[in-house]
Residue frames as a rotation matrix with the C-alpha (Angstrom) as fourth column:
UNK 1
0.529 0.848 0.024 43.10
-0.283 0.203 -0.937 -46.27
-0.800 0.489 0.348 2.36
UNK 2
-0.488 -0.647 0.586 44.23
0.377 0.449 0.810 -48.27
-0.787 0.616 0.024 -0.69
UNK 3
0.373 0.460 -0.806 43.83
-0.576 -0.566 -0.589 -46.42
-0.727 0.684 0.054 -4.00
UNK 4
0.073 -0.350 0.934 43.95
0.681 0.702 0.210 -48.53
-0.729 0.620 0.290 -7.23
UNK 5
0.122 -0.128 -0.984 45.50
-0.559 -0.828 0.038 -46.61
-0.820 0.546 -0.173 -10.07
UNK 6
0.542 0.251 0.802 45.46
0.468 0.702 -0.537 -47.41
-0.697 0.667 0.263 -13.74
UNK 7
0.834 -0.201 0.514 47.36
0.456 -0.276 -0.846 -46.88
0.312 0.940 -0.138 -17.10
UNK 8
0.095 -0.918 0.384 50.18
0.279 -0.346 -0.896 -44.34
0.956 0.192 0.224 -16.89
UNK 9
0.577 0.156 0.801 49.25
-0.625 -0.547 0.557 -43.42
0.525 -0.823 -0.218 -13.30
UNK 10
0.980 -0.180 -0.086 50.88
0.199 0.867 0.457 -46.71
-0.008 -0.465 0.885 -12.29
UNK 11
0.197 -0.964 0.181 54.24
0.756 0.031 -0.654 -45.57
0.624 0.265 0.735 -13.54
UNK 12
0.028 -0.146 0.989 53.90
-0.295 -0.946 -0.132 -42.26
0.955 -0.288 -0.070 -11.52
UNK 13
0.544 0.338 0.768 52.86
-0.811 -0.020 0.584 -43.95
0.212 -0.941 0.263 -8.38
UNK 14
-0.542 -0.830 0.129 55.19
-0.832 0.510 -0.217 -46.97
0.114 -0.225 -0.968 -8.57
UNK 15
-0.980 0.114 0.165 52.53
0.078 0.974 -0.211 -49.66
-0.185 -0.194 -0.963 -8.68
UNK 16
-0.552 0.833 0.018 48.96
0.362 0.221 0.905 -50.81
0.751 0.506 -0.424 -9.03
UNK 17
0.629 0.747 -0.215 47.91
0.584 -0.272 0.765 -49.60
0.513 -0.607 -0.607 -5.55
UNK 18
-0.433 -0.682 0.589 48.82
0.114 -0.690 -0.715 -46.74
0.894 -0.243 0.377 -3.30
UNK 19
0.023 0.403 -0.915 48.33
0.963 0.236 0.127 -46.64
0.267 -0.885 -0.383 0.45
UNK 20
-0.408 -0.017 0.913 47.07
0.139 -0.989 0.044 -43.05
0.902 0.145 0.406 1.13
UNK 21
-0.326 0.250 -0.912 46.49
0.945 0.059 -0.321 -41.52
-0.027 -0.966 -0.256 4.51
UNK 22
-0.143 0.236 0.961 44.42
0.498 -0.822 0.276 -38.43
0.855 0.518 0.000 3.70
UNK 23
-0.975 -0.215 -0.061 43.98
0.172 -0.545 -0.821 -35.46
0.143 -0.810 0.568 6.05
UNK 24
-0.512 0.858 0.035 40.26
-0.779 -0.447 -0.441 -35.55
-0.363 -0.253 0.897 5.66
UNK 25
-0.544 0.317 0.777 37.42
0.145 0.948 -0.285 -37.78
-0.827 -0.042 -0.561 4.49
UNK 26
0.606 0.705 -0.368 36.56
-0.273 -0.250 -0.929 -36.57
-0.747 0.663 0.041 1.10
UNK 27
0.756 -0.266 0.598 37.67
0.628 0.552 -0.549 -37.59
-0.184 0.790 0.584 -2.34
UNK 28
0.756 -0.450 0.474 39.53
-0.178 -0.840 -0.513 -34.22
0.629 0.304 -0.715 -2.73
UNK 29
0.556 -0.575 0.600 41.50
-0.785 -0.124 0.607 -35.01
-0.274 -0.809 -0.520 0.46
UNK 30
0.570 -0.394 0.721 42.67
0.301 0.917 0.263 -38.39
-0.765 0.067 0.641 -1.01
UNK 31
0.709 -0.276 0.649 43.61
0.646 -0.116 -0.754 -36.87
0.284 0.954 0.096 -4.30
UNK 32
0.725 -0.525 0.446 45.45
-0.506 -0.845 -0.171 -33.97
0.467 -0.102 -0.878 -2.57
UNK 33
0.566 -0.589 0.577 47.38
-0.538 0.267 0.800 -36.31
-0.625 -0.763 -0.166 -0.48
UNK 34
0.640 -0.282 0.715 48.31
0.632 0.722 -0.282 -38.35
-0.437 0.632 0.640 -3.64
UNK 35
0.754 -0.341 0.562 49.62
0.265 -0.625 -0.735 -35.21
0.601 0.703 -0.381 -5.30
UNK 36
0.670 -0.525 0.525 51.57
-0.742 -0.452 0.495 -34.42
-0.022 -0.721 -0.692 -2.21
UNK 37
0.511 -0.478 0.715 53.08
-0.155 0.767 0.623 -37.87
-0.845 -0.429 0.318 -2.49
UNK 38
-0.081 -0.284 0.955 53.42
0.850 0.480 0.215 -37.90
-0.520 0.830 0.203 -6.20
UNK 39
-0.232 0.061 -0.971 53.81
0.038 -0.997 -0.072 -34.37
-0.972 -0.053 0.229 -7.49
UNK 40
-0.975 -0.168 -0.144 53.66
-0.143 -0.022 0.990 -35.51
-0.170 0.986 -0.003 -11.16
UNK 41
-0.507 0.846 0.164 50.04
0.831 0.530 -0.170 -36.54
-0.231 0.050 -0.972 -10.57
UNK 42
-0.340 0.337 -0.878 49.05
0.162 -0.898 -0.408 -32.83
-0.926 -0.281 0.251 -10.49
UNK 43
-0.467 0.052 -0.883 49.05
-0.722 -0.599 0.347 -32.36
-0.510 0.799 0.317 -14.17
UNK 44
-0.976 0.095 -0.194 47.73
-0.030 0.830 0.558 -35.72
0.214 0.550 -0.807 -14.96
UNK 45
-0.541 0.774 -0.328 44.48
0.821 0.571 -0.005 -35.37
0.184 -0.272 -0.945 -13.06
UNK 46
0.110 0.579 -0.808 43.78
0.764 -0.570 -0.304 -31.72
-0.636 -0.583 -0.505 -12.24
UNK 47
0.467 0.129 0.875 43.05
0.677 -0.688 -0.261 -28.49
0.568 0.715 -0.408 -14.12
UNK 48
-0.646 -0.713 0.272 44.88
0.346 -0.591 -0.729 -25.35
0.680 -0.377 0.629 -12.94
UNK 49
-0.204 0.639 0.741 41.51
-0.716 -0.613 0.332 -24.60
0.667 -0.464 0.583 -11.05
UNK 50
-0.881 -0.299 0.367 41.88
-0.468 0.670 -0.576 -27.81
-0.073 -0.679 -0.730 -9.29
UNK 51
0.379 0.925 0.022 39.00
-0.809 0.343 -0.477 -29.63
-0.449 0.163 0.878 -10.99
UNK 52
0.012 -0.335 0.942 39.37
0.220 0.920 0.324 -33.09
-0.975 0.204 0.085 -12.44
UNK 53
-0.763 -0.288 -0.579 40.53
-0.550 -0.183 0.815 -33.05
-0.341 0.940 -0.019 -16.06
UNK 54
0.356 0.826 -0.438 37.97
-0.931 0.276 -0.238 -34.23
-0.076 0.492 0.867 -18.67
UNK 55
0.565 0.090 -0.820 37.81
-0.442 0.872 -0.208 -37.92
0.697 0.481 0.533 -18.87
UNK 56
-0.774 -0.633 0.005 39.59
-0.295 0.353 -0.888 -38.53
0.560 -0.689 -0.460 -15.44
UNK 57
0.350 0.913 -0.208 37.35
-0.306 0.321 0.896 -40.81
0.885 -0.250 0.392 -13.42
UNK 58
-0.787 -0.391 0.478 37.25
-0.572 0.170 -0.802 -41.52
0.233 -0.904 -0.358 -9.77
UNK 59
0.124 0.805 -0.580 35.18
-0.169 0.593 0.787 -44.53
0.978 0.000 0.210 -8.59
UNK 60
-0.695 -0.218 0.685 34.28
-0.708 0.047 -0.704 -45.21
0.121 -0.975 -0.187 -4.92
UNK 61
-0.505 0.423 0.752 32.84
-0.108 0.834 -0.541 -48.72
-0.856 -0.354 -0.376 -4.29
UNK 62
-0.593 0.181 0.784 32.26
0.710 0.577 0.404 -49.08
-0.379 0.797 -0.471 -7.97
UNK 63
0.571 0.803 0.170 30.28
0.804 -0.505 -0.313 -45.83
-0.166 0.316 -0.934 -8.45
UNK 64
-0.235 -0.636 0.735 31.54
0.803 -0.554 -0.222 -42.86
0.548 0.537 0.641 -10.32
UNK 65
-0.589 -0.013 -0.808 31.90
0.714 -0.477 -0.512 -39.87
-0.379 -0.879 0.290 -8.06
UNK 66
-0.974 0.215 0.074 30.07
-0.148 -0.847 0.511 -37.65
0.172 0.486 0.857 -10.67
UNK 67
-0.234 0.934 -0.269 27.02
0.002 0.278 0.961 -39.56
0.972 0.224 -0.067 -9.66
UNK 68
0.132 0.228 -0.965 27.58
0.940 0.280 0.195 -38.98
0.314 -0.933 -0.177 -6.09
UNK 69
0.863 0.171 -0.476 28.92
0.348 -0.884 0.313 -35.81
-0.367 -0.436 -0.822 -4.52
UNK 70
0.809 -0.547 0.213 31.82
0.008 -0.353 -0.936 -35.28
0.587 0.759 -0.281 -6.92
UNK 71
-0.194 -0.980 -0.035 35.13
0.090 0.018 -0.996 -34.28
0.977 -0.196 0.085 -5.23
UNK 72
-0.372 0.166 0.913 33.19
-0.870 -0.405 -0.281 -33.77
0.323 -0.899 0.295 -1.97
UNK 73
0.525 0.555 -0.646 32.10
-0.304 0.831 0.466 -37.47
0.795 -0.048 0.605 -1.78
UNK 74
0.234 -0.396 0.888 32.91
-0.960 0.047 0.274 -38.71
-0.151 -0.917 -0.369 1.68
UNK 75
0.275 -0.320 -0.907 35.10
-0.278 0.876 -0.393 -41.85
0.920 0.360 0.152 1.93
UNK 76
0.724 -0.114 0.681 36.20
-0.656 0.192 0.730 -44.12
-0.214 -0.975 0.064 4.61
UNK 77
-0.276 -0.952 0.132 39.28
-0.855 0.306 0.420 -46.32
-0.440 0.003 -0.898 5.09
UNK 78
-0.367 0.045 0.929 37.37
0.033 0.999 -0.035 -49.43
-0.930 0.017 -0.368 3.97
UNK 79
0.659 0.654 -0.372 36.09
-0.298 -0.227 -0.927 -48.05
-0.691 0.721 0.045 0.69
UNK 80
0.093 -0.544 0.834 37.24
0.833 0.501 0.235 -49.22
-0.545 0.673 0.500 -2.70
UNK 81
0.546 0.027 -0.837 38.87
-0.131 -0.984 -0.117 -46.30
-0.827 0.174 -0.534 -4.49
UNK 82
0.144 -0.437 0.888 39.87
0.851 0.512 0.114 -46.35
-0.504 0.739 0.446 -8.01
UNK 83
0.343 -0.048 -0.938 41.51
-0.249 -0.968 -0.042 -43.60
-0.906 0.248 -0.344 -10.15
UNK 84
0.285 -0.058 0.957 41.43
0.849 0.479 -0.224 -43.69
-0.445 0.876 0.186 -13.92
UNK 85
-0.513 -0.521 -0.683 43.41
0.043 -0.810 0.585 -41.30
-0.857 0.271 0.437 -16.23
UNK 86
0.523 0.631 -0.573 41.98
-0.679 -0.098 -0.728 -40.34
-0.515 0.769 0.377 -19.59
UNK 87
-0.425 -0.553 0.717 42.67
0.050 0.776 0.629 -43.24
-0.904 0.304 -0.302 -21.93
UNK 88
0.064 0.287 -0.956 42.61
-0.927 -0.337 -0.164 -43.18
-0.369 0.897 0.245 -25.70
UNK 89
-0.684 -0.401 0.610 42.27
-0.132 0.890 0.437 -46.10
-0.718 0.218 -0.661 -27.91
UNK 90
-0.139 0.674 -0.726 40.23
-0.972 -0.233 -0.030 -47.63
-0.189 0.701 0.687 -30.72
């Protein structure tokens, strides 16, 4: 599955997209595999309780997972997956 990453996550992941082969079919499985691949992601996207940090957003096929099944949202290889870190600006 190709995961599109944005802002400072691109530096951590080494590019705009990351090819991820999760061990399951849920958003959490994709994010777990990404943290396994890029350990520095852990503190950028998760709280110590393994919940998404405030203002971290995951979109599957253009829909924010908070409007779906959150981290248990099911995904497939063909889905469009995007990961946004908190972004400040004005």
